[in-house]
Each structure stands twice: as C-alpha cells, then as structure tokens.
N, C-alpha and C positions, 0 to 999 in steps of 0.2 A: 131324409139327408138334405134336400134342397133347403128348407129354413136353416139348418145348421150351417151349410154352405154359405148361404147369404149373410148369416151373422158373422162368420168368420171374415168374409170380404169385406164387410162394412166395418170390422174392427182394423181390418189391413188397411182401409182408406183413412180411418180416424188417425192412425198412426203415421200415416204420409202427411196428412194435415198437421199433426203434432210436430213433424220433422221441419215443417215451414216454421213453425213458432220457436223450435229449439236451435235453430242455426244462430240467431244473434244472442243466445243465452249461453250459461256455461257449458264448457266444452263437452262433457260427458253425455248431455242430454240427446243430442242428435245420434249417437251411437245407440244409446237405448231405444229410441222411437224407431229407427230404422231396423235395428234387430227384431223388435216386436211386429214391425211392418212385414218383414220377411216371414216370420214365424207364422204369422196368421195367414198369409197367402199361401205359403207351403201347406198349411193345414186344410186349407179350402179346396185343395186340388184344381187350381184355376188354369189349368194347363192349356185348354182351348183357347183362352183369351190371349195367352202368351204368343201363340203363332203368328197372328197377323201383325202384332207389334214388331216381332224380331224379323219378319220378312219384309215389311213394308215401310220400316223407318229408317231412313239412311243415317240419321243422327246416333240411333241406337247401335247399328251396325258399326259405324266408325269408332265409337266409343268401346265396344267389344274388341274390335281389331286392334286398338291402342293397347288396351289391357292384354292381350294375347302377345303383343310384342314386348311389353314389359315382362311378362312371363318367361318369353324366351330369353330375354336379357338376364334374368335372374338365373336360368338354368344353364347358359352358356356364356355368361360374362366372366369378366376377372374377379368379381367380389366373391367371397365365401359364400356357400349356398345359404347359410344362416342370415348372413347379412342382406343378400339379394332377397331371400324370401320376406324378411322384415321390412324391407323397402316396398317390395311387392304389395305388401299389406296396406301401406300409405296409398297406394293408388287403387284401392278397392272402391273408391268414390265412383270410379267409371263403370263398376257393376250396379252402383245404385241407379244409374240412368235407365237401363231396361226395366228394373223393378218398379220404380216410380213411374215411368211411362205405362206400364201395363196396369198399375193400380189407379192412377189418376186419368184414365180414359174419359170418364164423364165430366162435362164441362162444369156442373154444379160443384164437384168435388175439387176440381182446380181452382176454381174461385175461392172455395173456402181455404185452400192451402196458401193462396196468395195472400188473402186477407190475414191468415195466421201469421205468415211472416211479416206482413206489415204492422200488425198490432203489437208483435214483440220487439220490432225496431222502435216503434214508438215508446214502448217501455224503456228502451235504452236511452232513447232521446230524453225522456223525462227526468231520468236518474241523472244523465250526464248534465243537463242544465241545473239540476238540483244542486249538483256538486259545484258547478261554477258560480251559483249565486250563494254559495255557503249553507245551503239547507241539509246537505249531506257531507260527511267528511270527505276530504279529497284523496285521490289514490297515491300511489307512490310516486316520486319525482320523474317526471316526464311522462306520466300518465294520470295526471292530476284529475282530469275531468272524463276519462273514459270508463267504460262500465262493462264487465263480462269479459272483454277482448282486449287486445293491444291496440294502442293508436292506430297502427296501421290498418288492422283488420276492422276496426270501428269506422275508420275514415272510408275505406272501400264500400262496406255496407251502408253507411249513412249517405254518402253521395249517390249510390244507386237509390236509395230511399228518398232523396230529393226528386228524382226523375219519376220514382213510382208514385209520389203523391201528387206531382203535377199530373202525371197520367191519369190517376184516379179523379182529378178535378176535371180534366178534359172529358172523359167518359161518364161522368157522374156528376153532370152541371148542378143538379139539385143540392149537391153538397160542397159545391166548390168553395163556399164561404169557410168550411172546414179544412179541406185538403191543402189549398195554397197558403193560407197562413202557416200550416204545420210544415209545409215544404220550405218556406222561408226560415223557420226555426231550425229545420233540419240542416240547412245550407250554413247556417250560424255556427251549428254544433261542428260541423266539418272544420270551420276556419278557426275555432278556438282550440281545437286539438292538432297534434304536431304531425299527423300522417300526410305526408307530402302526395302520397298516391291518391289519397282522397282529394286533395286539391286539383290534381289533374283530371280527375274523373268528374269533378264538378264544373270544371271548365269546359269539359267535353259535353255533359249531359244537359246542361241548362240551354246552351245554343242549339243542341240537337233536337230538343223538345219544341223550341221555338221555330225552328226550321221545319219540322214536321207539321207545324201548325201553319205557318205563313210563309215558307220558303225563304227566298231571297231577304225579305223584309224582316222575318223572324230570325234569320242567321245574324244579321247586322244588329238587330236588337239584344240578340243574345250575347255577343261579343261585347257590346257597349255595356250591358248589364253586368258581365264577369269583370270588365274593367272597374266599374264603379264598386262592385263587391269587393274586388281585391284592394282598392283604394280605402275603402272603409274598414276592412280587415287589418290593413298595415297600421292604420292610426287607432283602431280599436281593440285589437288582439295582440297581446305582447307575445303568444305563442307563435301567431302566424309572422309577425314581423322578425322574430328570433330566427325562425326556420328559414326565411327567405335571406335574411342577411348571412346565415350560416352558409347557405348555398352559393351565394354570391362571394363570400370570402374564400369558398374552397374552389372556385372555378380555376384560377391560376395553378397549373400543375396537376390537373385532374389525371388520376391514375397513378399518382406517385406512391411508390411501396412504402415510403417513411410514414404517410399519413394513415390516420385512423378515422377520419371523417366518413360518415356512411355513403355520401355521394362518391368519394374517391375510391373507397373499397369496392363499391359496385362496378366502376370502370376497371379496376384492377382485375376482378372476377370476369368481367366481359373480355378483356384483351387476352387472359390466359385461356378462357373457355374456347374462343374463336381458334387459337392456335392449337388447342388439343383436338378440336373437331377437324381441322385440317390434317392432324396427323393420324387420327383414327376415324375416318369418315362412317364407319359402321358402328361405333360407340365402344364404350368400355365396359358396358354390362349394368344392368339395374343394381343400384346400391354401390357402384363402384366409384362413383364420383368423389368421395372425400379422400380415399386413398390415392386416387390417380392424380387428383389435384395437388396434393402434398408432394407427391412425386415430382410433378411438373414444375412445382415452383420452389423446390429445395434449393437453397443457396442464393436465392436472389433477394431475399429479405421480405418478400411479400408474406402476410400472415395468411394461415390456412383457413380454410372453411369448408362446411359440408353442405352449404346451400348458396349457389351463385345469385339467387334472388332474381331468377329470369326463366320463366317456364321454357321457352324456345330453346335457349341454351342448355339447360339442365336436360331436357329431353333428347337432344341431339347427342350430349355427351355420353348418355346413358345406352340409348338405343340406336343411335346413329342418325344419319340423314333419313333413312326409311322412317324413323320414328317422328321426326320433324316434319317431314311431308305429312304423315297422317295426322299429326297434331293440328297442322295448318289447315288441312282438308277438314276436319272437324269443324273449325271455326268459319271456314269458307262455306260448308254445307248448310251450316246454321243461318249464316247471312243470306245465302241464296234462298234457302227453303223457307226463310220467313213471308216470302210473298204467298205461299199456299196457306197461310194463317188466316183468320178473321181479322178484320182491320185493327180493332183495339190491340190483339196479341201481335199482330205484325209490327206495330210500333214499338211495343215493349220489347219484343225479340231483338229489334235493330239496336236499341240501347243496351240490352244485356250483352250481345255479341261484342260491340264496340267496347264496351267496358271490360270485359273479360280480354279482348285482345291487346288493349291498351295497358290493364294491370299487370298482365303477363310479362310485359317488359321489364318491370321492376319487381316482381313478386314470382315465386314459384307456386302458381295458383293450384295445381294438382297436389302438389306435396303438403301445402300448408293446410291445416285441418278444416279451419272455418271456410276459407276461401274454396277449398276442394268440395265441400258440402254444398256451398252455395252455387257453385257451378254444376253440380250434378242436379240439385233440386230445381233449378231453373231450366237446365237443358231438358229435363224429363216434362216439367210443367208445361213449358211453352210448345214443346214438339211433340207431346203425346198424341195429338189428333192426326199426325201424319200417317201413322201405321193403320189406323183405322179407316182413312181416306183411301189409301192404297188398296187395302182389302176389299 
C-alpha cells in the first residue's frame, strides 16, 4: 500500500503545481486542478500529515475560522438559504488554503508551484504583447490587449508578476539577464491595459522591491522610477492616459448618484456600505448583500449592485464586525509571520500581503474567482512551512 499511497500523494502535488499554472489561464482550469488535488489527497489517506498543519499554522486556522463565520452567516443571515449557500460556495477558496498547505509542505514542490504560476503568467504576457503589436487579433473593446482574464484581473496578476520577476532576478543572479528585462515588459503590459488596480500595485511593488534591496536609497529610486514610468506611459500609452484623464474628470462630485463612472460608483458603494455597517454591526448574512443594498438605496436614485468592490466592506456587511476583524487578523498574521520564513520567501510574502491588502480596497478579492484563487494559492505556498516548524 505504501507505493500506491506515495503515487497518489505525488499526483496530488502535481495537481497543486498545476493549480499555480491554471490561475492566470481560463477560469475553469483552477477548479479542475484543485478538485483533482483534493481527490488524490483523500485517496492517499494522508491524515497524519494534516494534523501538524492544522494545529501549528495560524494562517490556516484564521482562514478556517473566517470560512466558519461565513457558514454561520449563510445559516443565520437574512438571505434565503439557497442564496446564502451559493455565496458560501464562492468562499470555498478559504478551504483551499489548508489543502494546499498540506500538499505543498516540501520546499521543492513549492518552488515548482511558484515557477508554474510564473511561466503561465509569462504566457499571458507574451499573448498580451502580441495583441498590442498586431500579431494576434485584439480582444473586445476595453479589453483589447488582455488575455484569458478581465483587464482588472490581468492588471493585478501582472503587477504582482513584475515583483516576482524582480525577486527571481535578486535570488537567481545567474539569470538576472532574463528575469529583469521580462519584469520591464510586464510593467509595460500593466500600463497598456486599463486596470487601474494594476497601476496602484505597480506603484507599490517596484519601490517595495528596491526598498528591500537598498532601504531608503532604494525607496527614493523606486519613487523616481515610478514617476518616470508614469510619464512615459502618459505619452506612450493611450489607454493609460485615457484612464488617468477619466479619473481626473470624475474627481469633482465623487459619489454622485447621477454618475455612472466606475470611480464614482465605487464611492457610492463605500458611502452606503459604511452606513449599512453602522446600522447592522453584526451583518446581514452571507449572500444578503444584494437585497440589503437595494433596500438601503431604494428611492435615492443610486444604482443597485451585488458587489461593492471592497473586500473589507463586503465582509463587514455580510458577517459583521467580527468577520471584518478576522479578515484583518488574517492579513496581519501573514504580515507578522513572514518573519519566520526563509529570507527569499520573507520578501515575497511581504509583497504578497501588501498587494492583497491594497487590492482589497478596490476589489472583492475573496469573492472574485481568479483573485480568490491567487489569494489561496500564495497564502498556502508561502506559509506552508509554519505548520511543520511548529510541529
């Protein structure tokens, strides 16, 4: 039975690696690879390995606690049980964190999974530039140069990919000649696409990388580099210039219910969401946001939505301030616990947590499919060693 068990565990790890490659690719692929990863792991009866991870990994524990709170919100909240259960299914990404943390305990497999994500992202980068250069047909209006994902999602992943390529060059100096030029191309790809969250993450991660390298001098150099890059993008990228002009044009009267601009809509959502949280600090229930928001905004002329595009607010509206505290605790724990990781992963974990915290201000990262899988994958990959160390 031992060789059979080892084969099943190996296939479970292969599927975990494949999940890294699937995240930037078409939507159905991560669901398939993670389902197979779970099936192979269950068939291997790897229960003894799960205990140390579940007992000794605070990231896993907080993810499970947050999922249980969403489960209670589905059972006890205002939403019909079917809708609450459907929404709970979208938060299953939190359950992938313990699964992947168990499967990816070994350093060699974590490195393979990380490389798989990066190589799939480079495939996206190649296809995106091919569209920009006219070598491939463009996408639909507003998504001309995106591949597989929306412009917002591609911007988030690609901006993180910029840091990842810079990080690879730092810790693999023999291949720096490859990784750093690719990082420059990835940064350019962020700026030729309209996802403004990607712009923000790029402006965060480049100075962060240089700060990690050279502290204050690196931070100053990073800020100057971002300023120069934004200037070049303003003159060289029609998409970037149009998005910035649109933002500047919409600044007066932000939050006006008569506007349909995305930046103003988001402030409408924020304003109403904060009032809803104040009225119901324990939340409306998992899956109850859509109906609660419509009731709250009825008669004021503001458009309805089922997504406030802010993970902090969406969490608090559904499962209340206790859920918000747990979500922030998860982010804080990952930030604090990065110190226990090996130096290369420590730097990468810092970039991941800051990216997640910033992106969650403008996106529902747990709710969105690709962003949620990215969150689960890197939360497990980076922090899997914690359980083993505690044990």
